[in-house]
C-alpha positions in Angstrom: -62.6 104.3 88.6 -63.5 103.2 91.7 -61.1 104.5 95.1 -61.6 102.3 98.1 -62.0 104.5 101.2 -61.2 102.1 104.3 -62.5 103.8 107.5 -59.2 102.6 110.5 -60.9 104.4 113.4 -62.6 102.6 116.6 -61.0 101.0 119.3 -62.6 97.5 119.4 -63.5 98.3 122.7 -65.4 95.2 122.7 -62.9 92.6 121.3 -60.7 93.8 124.8 -58.4 91.9 126.4 -56.9 92.2 123.0 -57.7 94.9 121.1 -56.7 98.0 123.3 -57.2 102.2 122.1 -53.2 102.1 120.4 -53.7 98.2 119.2 -57.5 98.0 117.9 -59.0 95.3 116.2 -58.8 96.6 112.9 -55.2 95.8 113.4 -54.7 92.2 114.3 -54.9 89.3 113.4 -58.0 87.8 114.6 -59.3 85.6 110.8 -56.2 84.4 109.3 -52.4 85.4 109.3 -53.8 88.6 107.7 -55.1 91.3 109.9 -58.4 92.7 109.1 -56.9 95.9 107.6 -55.0 93.8 105.5 -57.5 91.1 104.2 -60.1 94.7 103.5 -57.3 96.6 101.7 -56.8 93.0 99.6 -60.0 92.0 99.5 -60.6 93.7 95.4 -57.5 93.0 94.3 -57.8 91.8 90.6 -60.9 94.0 89.8 -61.0 96.7 86.9 -60.5 100.1 87.4 -60.0 100.1 91.3 -57.0 102.7 92.3 -55.1 102.4 95.0 -57.4 102.5 98.3 -58.2 105.7 100.9 -57.3 105.4 104.3 -58.4 107.1 107.2 -57.1 106.7 110.3 -56.4 107.8 114.0 -53.4 109.6 114.7 -52.1 107.1 117.4 -52.1 104.2 114.8 -51.0 106.1 111.4 -47.0 104.1 111.8 -49.0 100.5 112.4 -51.4 101.7 108.9 -48.6 102.0 106.8 -46.7 99.0 108.1 -49.6 96.7 107.3 -49.6 98.5 104.1 -46.5 97.9 103.3 -46.3 94.2 104.5 -49.2 93.6 101.2 -47.5 95.5 98.7 -50.4 98.3 98.7 -49.2 101.9 98.3 -52.5 103.7 99.3 -53.7 107.3 97.6 -53.3 108.5 100.6 -53.4 108.1 104.8 -55.8 111.0 106.2 -55.0 111.4 109.8 -58.2 112.4 112.1 -57.2 114.3 115.2 -60.2 112.4 116.7 -63.1 110.2 116.5 -66.0 111.8 113.9 -68.2 108.8 113.1 -68.6 107.7 109.8 -70.1 110.8 107.5 -67.3 113.5 108.3 -65.1 110.6 108.0 -66.3 109.8 104.1 -66.3 113.8 103.2 -63.4 114.0 103.7 -62.6 111.3 101.1 -64.7 112.5 98.9 -63.7 116.4 99.0 -59.8 114.4 98.8 -61.3 113.1 95.5 -62.8 115.9 94.2 -59.5 118.1 94.1 -59.2 115.2 91.7 -62.1 113.8 89.7 -65.1 114.2 91.2 -66.6 111.6 88.9 -64.9 109.2 91.2 -66.7 106.6 92.8 -66.3 105.8 96.4 -66.4 102.4 98.1 -66.6 103.4 101.9 -65.1 99.7 103.8 -65.1 99.6 107.4 -61.5 98.8 108.3 -62.5 95.5 110.8 -65.2 93.1 109.0 -64.4 90.0 107.9 -66.3 88.9 104.1 -65.7 85.1 103.4 -67.1 84.5 100.2 -64.6 87.5 97.9 -66.4 86.7 94.5 -69.9 87.2 95.3 -68.4 90.8 97.6 -66.4 91.8 94.2 -70.2 91.0 92.2 -72.3 93.1 94.4 -69.4 96.1 94.2 -69.4 95.6 90.4 -73.5 95.5 90.7 -73.2 98.7 93.4 -70.6 100.9 90.7 -73.7 100.8 88.1 -76.1 102.4 90.3 -73.1 104.8 92.2 -73.3 106.0 88.0 -76.8 106.6 87.7 -76.3 109.8 91.2 -77.9 106.6 94.1 -75.9 106.8 97.3 -76.0 103.0 97.2 -75.5 101.0 100.3 -74.9 97.3 100.7 -77.4 95.1 102.9 -76.3 91.9 104.2 -78.9 88.7 104.1 -80.2 87.9 107.8 -79.6 84.1 108.7 -80.7 84.9 112.0 -83.2 87.2 114.4 -80.2 89.2 114.7 -81.0 91.9 117.6 -77.8 93.6 117.2 -77.8 95.3 114.2 -80.0 98.0 112.7 -81.9 97.1 109.4 -83.4 98.2 106.4 -85.9 97.4 103.9 -86.1 97.2 100.5 -88.4 98.9 98.5 -89.1 99.1 94.8 -86.7 97.0 92.7 -84.6 99.5 90.8 -83.6 99.5 86.5 -80.6 97.5 87.1 -82.1 94.5 89.0 -79.7 94.1 91.8 -80.6 97.6 93.8 -83.7 98.3 95.2 -84.6 101.7 96.6 -84.9 102.0 100.2 -88.3 102.0 102.2 -87.1 102.3 105.6 -83.8 102.0 108.4 -84.9 100.6 111.4 -83.3 100.8 114.1 -81.9 97.7 116.6 -85.0 95.3 117.1 -86.0 93.3 119.6 -85.9 89.5 118.9 -89.7 89.1 118.2 -89.4 92.2 115.7 -86.2 90.6 114.1 -88.2 87.3 114.1 -90.3 89.0 111.4 -88.3 90.7 110.4 -86.1 87.3 109.2 -89.6 85.5 108.3 -90.4 89.0 105.9 -87.8 88.0 103.8 -87.7 92.4 102.3 -85.6 93.4 105.4 -81.0 92.9 105.6 -78.7 94.1 107.8 -77.4 97.1 107.9 -73.6 96.4 106.8 -71.7 100.3 107.2 -70.4 99.4 103.5 -71.7 102.1 100.7 -70.7 103.1 97.6 -71.3 106.8 95.9 -69.8 108.9 93.1 -68.1 111.2 95.4 -69.7 115.1 94.0 -73.5 113.0 94.8 -72.7 112.9 98.6 -71.0 115.9 99.1 -73.9 117.9 97.2 -76.5 116.0 99.5 -74.3 116.5 102.6 -74.7 120.1 101.8 -78.4 120.1 101.5 -79.4 118.1 104.8 -76.4 119.0 107.0 -73.9 121.6 105.5 -72.4 122.8 109.6 -70.6 119.5 108.7 -69.5 120.3 105.0 -68.2 123.1 106.3 -66.0 121.7 108.9 -64.7 119.2 106.7 -64.0 121.3 103.7 -61.7 123.5 106.2 -60.2 120.9 108.1 -58.9 119.4 104.4 -58.1 122.7 103.4 -55.5 123.8 106.2 -54.1 120.0 106.1 -50.5 119.8 105.4 -48.8 116.8 104.5 -46.5 115.1 107.3 -43.9 112.1 105.6 -46.7 110.1 104.1 -49.5 111.3 106.3 -52.0 114.1 105.5 -52.8 115.7 108.3 -55.7 117.6 108.6 -56.7 121.4 110.4 -56.8 119.7 114.2 -59.3 123.4 115.1 -62.2 122.5 112.4 -62.1 118.5 112.8 -62.8 118.9 116.5 -66.1 121.6 115.9 -67.4 118.9 113.5 -70.9 117.4 114.4 -70.1 113.4 114.9 -72.6 111.8 113.3 -72.6 108.2 110.6 -73.8 108.2 107.0 -76.8 106.9 107.4 -78.2 109.8 109.6 -76.7 112.4 108.0 -77.0 111.6 105.0 -78.6 108.7 104.2 -82.0 108.6 105.4 -82.7 112.0 104.2 -82.0 111.3 100.8 -84.0 110.5 98.1 -81.0 108.7 96.4 -80.3 105.9 97.8 -80.7 102.3 97.3 -79.9 99.0 99.0 -78.4 95.5 97.3 -78.9 92.8 99.1 -76.0 90.7 99.8 -74.7 87.1 101.2 -71.1 87.3 101.1 -70.1 85.4 103.9 -70.0 88.7 106.2 -69.4 89.9 109.7 -68.6 93.6 112.1 -66.9 90.8 114.3 -68.1 93.1 117.1 -67.6 91.0 120.0 -65.9 87.7 121.5 -69.3 85.9 120.4 -69.4 86.9 116.6 -65.9 85.4 116.6 -66.6 82.3 117.7 -70.0 82.0 115.4 -66.4 82.5 113.0 -64.0 80.4 113.6 -62.7 76.3 113.4 -64.5 74.7 115.8 -63.3 71.4 116.9 -66.1 68.5 117.0 -67.1 70.0 121.0 -67.7 72.7 119.2 -64.5 75.1 120.7 -62.8 77.5 119.1 -59.1 77.7 120.5 -56.0 79.6 119.9 -52.7 79.6 121.4 -51.9 76.2 123.4 -54.9 75.1 125.2 -55.7 72.1 126.8 -59.5 71.3 127.8 -61.1 68.7 129.8 -65.4 68.6 129.3 -65.7 72.0 128.2 -68.0 72.4 125.2 -69.0 75.6 122.5 -66.6 77.9 123.9 -63.7 80.1 123.0 -60.1 79.6 124.0 -57.3 82.1 123.9 -53.9 81.8 124.8 -51.5 84.1 123.7 -48.3 84.2 126.2 -48.9 80.8 128.6 -50.7 77.9 129.1 -54.3 78.2 129.7 -56.1 74.6 130.9 -60.0 74.4 130.9 -62.2 71.5 132.9 -66.1 71.3 132.4 -66.6 74.6 130.8 -69.6 75.6 128.5 -70.2 79.0 126.0 -68.0 80.4 127.6 -65.3 82.5 126.7 -61.4 83.0 127.8 -59.0 85.4 126.1 -55.7 85.9 128.2 -52.5 87.7 126.7 -49.5 88.8 129.2 -51.1 91.1 131.3 -54.9 90.4 131.4 -57.3 87.5 131.5 -60.9 87.9 130.2 -63.4 85.4 131.3 -67.2 85.7 131.1 -70.0 83.6 129.7 -71.1 84.1 125.8 -73.6 85.3 126.1 -72.4 88.5 128.3 -69.6 89.4 126.2 -71.3 92.9 125.3 -70.3 93.7 129.0 -66.8 94.0 128.3 -67.1 97.3 127.3 -68.0 98.0 131.0 -65.0 96.4 132.0 -63.1 98.8 130.1 -65.0 101.6 130.9 -63.4 101.1 134.4 -59.7 100.6 133.5 -60.2 103.7 131.7 -61.7 106.2 134.8 -58.9 103.6 137.1 -55.9 105.2 134.6 -54.9 102.0 134.2 -52.9 101.8 131.4 -54.4 97.8 130.1 -57.1 100.0 129.1 -55.0 101.3 125.9 -51.9 99.2 125.9 -50.1 96.0 125.7 -47.2 94.6 127.0 -45.8 95.1 124.3 -46.1 98.4 122.0 -45.1 99.1 119.0 -43.0 102.0 117.3 -42.3 102.6 113.4 -38.7 101.9 113.7 -39.7 98.7 116.1 -41.3 97.5 119.3 -40.2 97.8 122.6 -42.0 94.8 125.6 -42.0 95.4 129.3 -40.3 92.4 131.5 -40.4 93.5 134.4 -40.4 96.9 137.7 -40.5 98.2 140.5 -39.8 101.0 142.1 -37.0 103.6 140.7 -36.6 100.3 138.1 -37.8 98.9 134.9 -36.5 96.5 132.7 -37.6 96.2 128.5 -36.7 94.8 125.9 -36.0 96.5 122.6 -36.8 94.9 119.0 -35.0 97.1 116.5 -35.8 96.7 112.9 -33.0 96.4 110.6 -31.8 99.9 109.4 -34.3 102.0 111.5 -33.7 104.0 114.4 -34.6 105.9 117.1 -34.5 109.3 118.0 -31.7 111.4 119.1 -33.7 111.8 122.4 -32.3 112.7 126.8 -34.6 112.3 129.9 -34.4 114.2 132.8 -35.0 112.0 135.4 -34.0 108.6 134.2 -30.5 106.5 133.2 -30.7 103.9 130.9 -28.1 100.5 130.4 -28.6 98.6 127.4 -27.4 95.3 126.7 -27.8 93.8 123.2 -28.7 90.5 123.0 -28.8 89.9 119.4 -27.6 91.5 116.2 -25.6 95.0 116.1 -26.1 98.2 117.7 -25.3 101.6 116.6 -24.9 104.3 119.2 -24.7 108.2 119.6 -24.2 108.6 123.5 -23.2 112.5 123.6 -19.9 113.3 121.4 -19.6 109.5 120.3 -20.8 107.1 117.8 -19.7 103.3 118.5 -21.0 100.1 117.7 -22.0 97.3 119.9 -22.3 93.4 119.0 -24.2 90.6 121.2 -23.4 90.5 125.0 -22.0 93.7 124.5 -23.7 96.4 126.9 -23.2 100.8 127.5 -24.7 102.4 130.2 -26.5 105.9 129.2 -26.1 108.8 132.0 -29.0 111.0 133.5 -29.2 113.7 130.8 -27.2 113.0 128.2 -28.3 112.9 124.1 -28.4 109.8 122.6 -29.6 107.9 120.1 -30.2 103.7 118.9 -29.6 102.5 115.4 -29.9 98.7 113.7 -27.3 98.9 110.9 -27.5 95.1 110.2 -29.8 93.1 108.0 -31.5 91.2 111.4 -33.7 92.3 113.7 -31.9 94.3 116.8 -32.8 93.0 120.2 -31.5 95.0 123.1 -32.0 94.4 127.4 -33.3 98.2 128.2 -33.1 98.7 132.2 -34.1 102.1 133.3 -33.3 103.4 136.5 -34.4 106.6 138.3 -36.5 109.3 140.8 -40.0 108.9 137.4 -40.4 106.9 134.7 -43.2 108.0 133.0 -43.8 107.6 128.8 -43.1 111.5 128.8 -39.9 111.9 130.1 -38.4 112.4 126.7 -36.9 115.1 125.2 -36.4 114.9 120.8 -33.4 116.3 119.1 -34.1 115.0 115.9 -36.5 112.4 114.5 -37.3 110.4 111.3 -40.7 110.0 111.6 -41.9 113.5 112.5 -43.0 113.4 116.2 -43.7 115.4 118.9 -40.5 116.4 121.0 -42.7 115.6 123.5 -46.5 113.6 124.3 -47.8 112.4 128.0 -48.9 108.6 128.1 -47.8 108.8 124.3 -44.7 107.6 122.2 -41.6 106.4 123.8 -38.5 106.2 122.3 
């Protein structure tokens, strides 16, 4: 049995302003109608002896991940919440320990959630080859047959061919090269890009980790041993995982083991690691432009223009990236998009929310979107999914006025429970316990006007919550 292990951590800062800490690129629909996570989960559909996926993700993304899987009809084997990022080696160890608890011979297929693969048939064939090598005790990595002398990827040099014909011994892992070296690798033909996808028996991976990185193994074992169920999620031990060393599968195990193998594959792969990479895989017009949204161009070539909330018009651009969202606009030469990380670092250093949040913020019950704010007031559009309910809560520093603009709301206000329809409203005084529900079958939309001396997201005291959230979380989950 193959258990897909989807690694859904990471913040994707190089795709800011679309990708942000609390809504990263793997949860975005960048290359089609489905998000990158959903595409990853569906990529093995129809293959025999493939079980439900095991998901590892950040606590902050748990409800979004669960909802996106529900939308495509996939019920995961488990969703393990990482309290902090520790790179891919500990994540794979947690998955392997979870699998060994059931069947130590389970083959794990380690998959980043944020990659694009355009040739599903070739990908599934590669997985079939990988299974054979993994069953024989190999730790398999999938190398991407290079198309260009790429300097942004690490490389793997293949050695002797193994018995099954598709896999090779690994002769060498190579760090990101300069252009001249990358051109040599491309001409040589024995090098492939390091994709970050792996396949191995759970027990074999753990044995190799114990041999080469015992401290990491012990911390992961302790963290999983302290795990607790929280609704549909598995919360591992925070203290042990925070103490765990941070490292990639490559450095922690693959470069040290004598059991490694590489399978070169040509599957139409991209890690979507930058705006220029997204331009490369996008559908271009006859001027080489990739456009999304309401865009008007004049004399513009080989550019990527993304309009999310308004018209974007461009004249005389070439090799340029323009990305517009409701609260930020990025403009950069295509060959300098890797420097977007510098912008994100500055935003974080200045404490600006544009690094973490979009104007529309998703919650397990729906979403809210900032409309306008000023001194002592702010206005939000709140959308509640059918059948969903917010926490029973109160605020110490603000009052709220709710106006229903679509659907039906059931309101709890102090000891009162009543229903509001469209164009009806109610006032929630400061300090009064309240709750909002959608008893209907269509989304509920209402305008919330907040007023008070402090309007921060951490001014919330929860009495009851259907989603197991903390009573309050500064800078975190509102409502």
